[in-house]
N, C-alpha and C positions, 0 to 999 in steps of 0.2 A: 506494497498499499503505499504509495508515496504520499511524501509530508510535506503539508502545505502550512502546517502552524509555524508563524516563528519563535526562534529559543526561549526570545521573552515572555511568550506568550502561555507556554506551558499550561502554567498552574494559577494562570490571570482571569479567577471567574467573573471582573469584569468582561474582560476579552468575551471569551464565551458568551455570555448573557447578548451582547450586541449583536453576533453573530446569528444566533437565533433569532432573535428581535429583528434582524432583515431578514432574515428568509421568512419567516412568518407575513412581513412586510411585502412582501415579494409575490408570497401567494396570493394575500389577497388581493394587491394590482392585479395581479393577472386575473383575476375575473370580472373583474371592470374593462380589462383589455379584449377578451370575451365577449360582452356582452357588446363591447363597441363597436366590435368589428361586424358582429350579428347586425347591430342595428346600419352600418353602414351598407352591406349588403345587401340587406331587406329594402331599404330607403334609397342607395346610391340612383338608380335610375329615374325614381320620381323627384327627389329633392334636388340631386346635382347632374342630372340627365347622362349619367353613365353604364353602358351596357354592358353587360359579363355575357360571353357561350356559353352554352351548357357545360363545356367542360370547365370553366374558370369557375361557374357556382359548383359544381360539385365537388372540385378544388380543395374554391374556399371554404366550402361547409365542412366538407372532412379535416381539413388541417384543424380550423375552429374546435369541432367535435374532440379532433385526438389532442389541443391544448384543455380545453377543459376536463378530461380523463386525465390525463398527467397529470395537472395541479391537482385534482382530486385525491391520485394516489403519492403525491409528493404530502400534501397535508395529511395524510395517516402515516405515513413514514416518516415527518421530522416528529411525531411523538415518541418514538421508540429511538430514537438517535442518544447517543451520549457524547460527555464533551471529553473520549479517549484522545487525546493526541497523536497513536500511535495503531487506529483504528478508523475505521468510517466514522468520519465526525460531521459536524456544521459545515468546516468549510469547506470538502468533499460535498455535501450536499449542495452548499451553494455555487460548486462548480458544476454539479451534474445540471441544477435549474438552466445554468447559464447554456451551456452545448446544447440544452431540449430546447431552450428560448433563441436561440441563432438559429438553430437548425429551421426551426417552423415559421421564426421569419425569412431564411433566404426561399424558401419555399413561395410564401406568400409574393414576396417581392417575385417570384420567376412569374407568377404566376396573373401578376396584376403589370404586367409589361414589362419586367427589367429593369432595364435601364432609365426605362421612362415615364417608373413607381415612383411618385415622394416619397413611397415606404421606404425607399432603402436608407433613407436619415436615421429611422431609428435605430442601425446599425452602431452609432455615436453615440448612443445614449446605452444600449448596453456594455459600449464599450468603458465609457466613464463609472457606470458602475462596479462593471467587475473589477475595474483599476481601486476602486477602494475595499474591496473584500479582497482579492486574488493576490498571491508574490507575483511579481515583477515578468518572471520567465514564466511562469503559466498565462496570464494577461497578454503576454507579449509574442507570444505562442497563436493564442487565439489570435490577435488582433490579425497578426501573418497570415494566416490560416482563411479567414472573413475576407478581407483582400484579394488575395488569389481567386477562391473561388468566386467571389462575384465576376471578375475580372473575365474568368476563367466560362462562367457564363454566357458573358457580354460578347466574348467571341465564338460561343460556341453558337448564339442568337445571328449573331453579324454573318459568320460564315453558314447557316441554315444544318448546324449539324444537330440542334436541338431546336424544335419548335421553340414561336418566339407567340406571345399573349398580350396580343397588344389590347388596351381596353377602350370598345368605342366610346368615343365623347371625349375622351381626357386631350387628345393629342389632334391637331390638323392634322398635322406632316408626322410620320414614323420618322425618330430618332435613332432609332434601335440598328440600322445596315448606315449611318452616317458614321465613316470610320475615324474622322477629325471629330467627330462629337464623343463619339466611344473612350475613346485614348485621353481627352481632355475630361473627361469627369470622372473617367476612371482612374487617375493619377492624381487629381483633386480628392476624389473620394479616398485614396490608400492614407493621403497627406493627412486629412483630417483625421481618419479614423486612428493612426501612430501618434501625432501630434495630443488626440486628447486622448490616449491612451499614457504618455508620456507626462504629460501635465497634473491629469488624476495621479497617478500612481505615484508621479514624484509628491507632492501634497499630501498623500495616501501616506508614506513611508514618512516624510515628515510627521505629520500627526502620532504615528506609529513607535518615532523613535522620540516626542515628547512622551506619552506613555508611560514607554519603555521607563524613561526617567524618572518619571511620577511615580511608579512599581517599587522602582530601585530605593529611592525616596523616604517611600512608607515604609519598604524594611530595614532602610537605615531610622528613622522616628522611632519604631516597633522594637527593635532592639536595644536605641535609649532607654526606651521607655522600658526594658525590662532591665534593664543595668541600673538605671534610676531607681525602680522599685527593690529592686535584691539590694541597693544601698541604704534604701529607706528600711528596709527590714533588717538591717545590722546596725546600722544605727538605732533605731528607737532597743534594739534587744538587749543594748549596751547600757542607753537609757534606764531602761525597763528594771534591771539591777540595782542599782543602787535607792532610787525608788522603794521596793520591797524589802531593802534593807533597814531604812529609813522608821518606814510602817510598821517593820516587827519590831526597833527599837521601841515608837510610839505605844504601841500595845503592849511590852513591857510594862512601861510607866505609869499608861493611861488603867493596868488592871493591876495594879500597887504592888506589884512584886519588888523593887524597890523602894519602899515606903511611902505613905502618905503624901498628897500633894492639896498644895492651896487652892482652892476653890477658882480660885482668878485665873491661876495658874494654869490648871485642867480644863476649864474651859477654853480656856487658847489652844490649847494642847489638843482637846478634841476638834475643834476647829482644822487645824493645821492636820492630823488625823482623815478629815472628811475630805480636805484639798489633796494632801497623798494619793488618796483612794481613787479620788477625781483622775489627778497624772496617771496611776496606773491602768483608769480603765480607757484613758484619749490614748496612750501606749498601746494597748490592746485591742484598740475601735483599727488604727493606724496599719498593727499589721493585719487585721483580719482583709482589712480594704485592697493593699498592699499584696497580701496574697491573695484574692480574688481576682484582683487585674493580674498576674501571672498565672494565673490556670487558662491554658487553651480549652480544656474542654471539662465538663464538669462530671460526675459518679452519677450514674442514673440506676436506679433502680424504685421496684414499683411502690408506690407510697399511699396510704390513708390519709390523707389530707385531717381529717377529722380526729386522729390518733394523734397527730403530732398536735394539733388545738388542744386537746384531753390532758395532754403530758404538760404543755407547757402555762395552762392553767392551775393545773396542779403543782405544780411547783409556786406560782404566784398567788396561791389561795390564801397563804399569811399576810401579804400585800394588802388582798382584798378586805381583809378582815379588820385590819390594824385601820382602815382610811374609811371601813364601813361603807361602804363602794356597792351597788345592787346591780350583778351582772347577770346582763341574760345570752345565753348562749343557745341560737338555733338553728338548725342545720335543713334547709329547705328543701333540698335534691331528694328527685324521687327513686332515681339510682344513684347510687354513693358509689360514682367510675374513682379509679386508682389513677394518678397520674406518674408520670416519670421523671424522676427528679431526683436530688442529692438529698438525704433526711436530714444529716447536720446541717446544711446551709439556712435550707427552708426552717427549718425548730429557731434558729439564729433571728431570723426574718421575723415570724412571728412572735418569737420573744420578744424583742425590739419595739415591736408594733403597739401590744400589749402594756408592754414596761412605761413606751409613752405614753398611753392613754389614763396609765395609773399616775405615772410623776404627773400630769399638766392637769390633773381633775382635784376638784375639793372632795373634803369628807363627805359622804354618802351622795357621792356622784351616783351617775350613770352609765352604766359601759355597754354596746349591745354589740355582740360578737355572731355576723349572720355568714353561713354558705347556701350557696344558689347554685342552681346549673344554670351555666350558660352555653350560647351554642361554641361546641367545640373546644368547651374548656368549665374551668372553675371560677366560681369567684364569689372571694372573701372578702366583707364588709367589718373596720371596725370604728365603732363609732362612741361618741365622749359627749358627758354635755361638760366642758372644762373649758381651760379658759382661751378656747380658739388661735386661731392664727388670724393676723392682722392681712388683708388684699393683699396690701402692697411686699408682703413677703412668701406670698405662696407661689411665684413662680421661682423663690432661689432655693426652697424648703431642703432640697433632694441635693443640694453644692454642699462639696466638703467644707467643715469645720463652720456652715452657716448657720446661728440660732437669730430666731425671728424676735424682732424687738418687744414683743411684749414681755418674753420668759429673761430677754436680760434685765429690761429694769424693773422684775419682779423678784431678781436674786434666785432663780431657779438653777441647779447646779447642772451641768452638761458638756457633754465633748463638741456639739456639734456634728460627730459623724453616724449616728444611728440610722438616722433615713437614707444618709449615702447609702449605708454598708445594703441597708434593703433594698435600696434600687438596685443596686448591681447583683444583686443576690436573684431578685426577680427577675433583671436579664437575662442572667444567664441561663434562664429556665425560656425564656423566650417570653416572657410576659408582660406585662403592665402595671403599671400602679399612678392612680392618682389620687389629690386629694381634693377635699370639697370643707367649707369655712366658711358661714355656720353651718354648723351638720343639721340635718330633721330633729333633734334630742334640743333644738337649739334653747334657751328663755332668757330672760332679761337678764343682761350682766354673764351670760352663761352661753356664748356661743356655739362652743364644742367644735369639732374638729370629726370626719371619716375620712376612709382611708382605705381605698376601694383599688385590692387586687387583683389580675384575672393571670391563670394559668391555665395554660392549654393542653387539651388533654393528645398527647403524643403517642 
């Protein structure tokens, strides 16, 4: 199998998607050409005063039907094509389409007068299209072949080696037997075809080179991102070690192992302990995000979303009781389908959602957690009547280290990484997350927030 794929594009998904899209576009365009040709055959005599012989009508009808048939076969075959560089692939498919179209066009030109028909200009259109898709050597070979076949057909008609099918009413004086005319037009035709190919192929090659440079730049950026994340992980690990040691020493003091501590000093130490715990949480969050960004794939297994939520709520039960929060957990699904995903990562995401709802809700508040069926997926909603999110902050709420303005002003502790981690995990599972505030549980001075997660069934 001849290879038509540029070396840089072998594993370039964007390149393959572009070729597949163009192939489909050509198939749709061909249906339009069939309709136009059919309309031309039927209406030519009435609108243009052009008459076809019986032989021409039969030939043109058969050619048009053949185009329709092979176009249907191509449309069916396209579905089963795979982007395998060293096997029959969309580029080979493009070549097959072009050869079939040029063959049909050559027959149309022959049965509509040869050099006397304006249809031969359509060859230029095909050459330009082919130059934008096929490699230079292939399209040059096709262009030269078209020029020689056309010139051979014209000479054959001139020397009466093949029949000339004139179109009655198109020309007053026959031109196919005018040697100076056919030589001049053939030379001009060959020049236009070859120059169209040269210019279009040159432009296409420049575009391909630009795309190649973009692909290389993207690979370099990805490599730099991996290096950066590895560096972040190393630095954060080093920071975490002394912070953990500080926490341990503070615990020893606060638990009275070193003797009684003055109440004022104790209050300060407790504050320091809370801040150091917050710093450790921040380092843990940074580590989670960095590791998530380094992962190309996630571990996938069959998971029951309800089981993960039940586990998360069980672990948070003490916090619900401490704040006297009313929890409503509903599973509205008729069919409790499983999803494919990473159980640990999803548990982290759900735990962060529930923890956020608890953190930013007042005592005796309300939290609703609802599971619903959606087309090709599962929807999870975590809704509360807490402090809510200001409208100006909603677009930024999933950014790293971003904390809403009402949280900062009221002194809530946090790192601003929780929602960023949730978003990364959900997107790793091809899902989406959105936020609404006020929520449907909103009341006076308690706008609340609702986080809606969609996870597809794979």
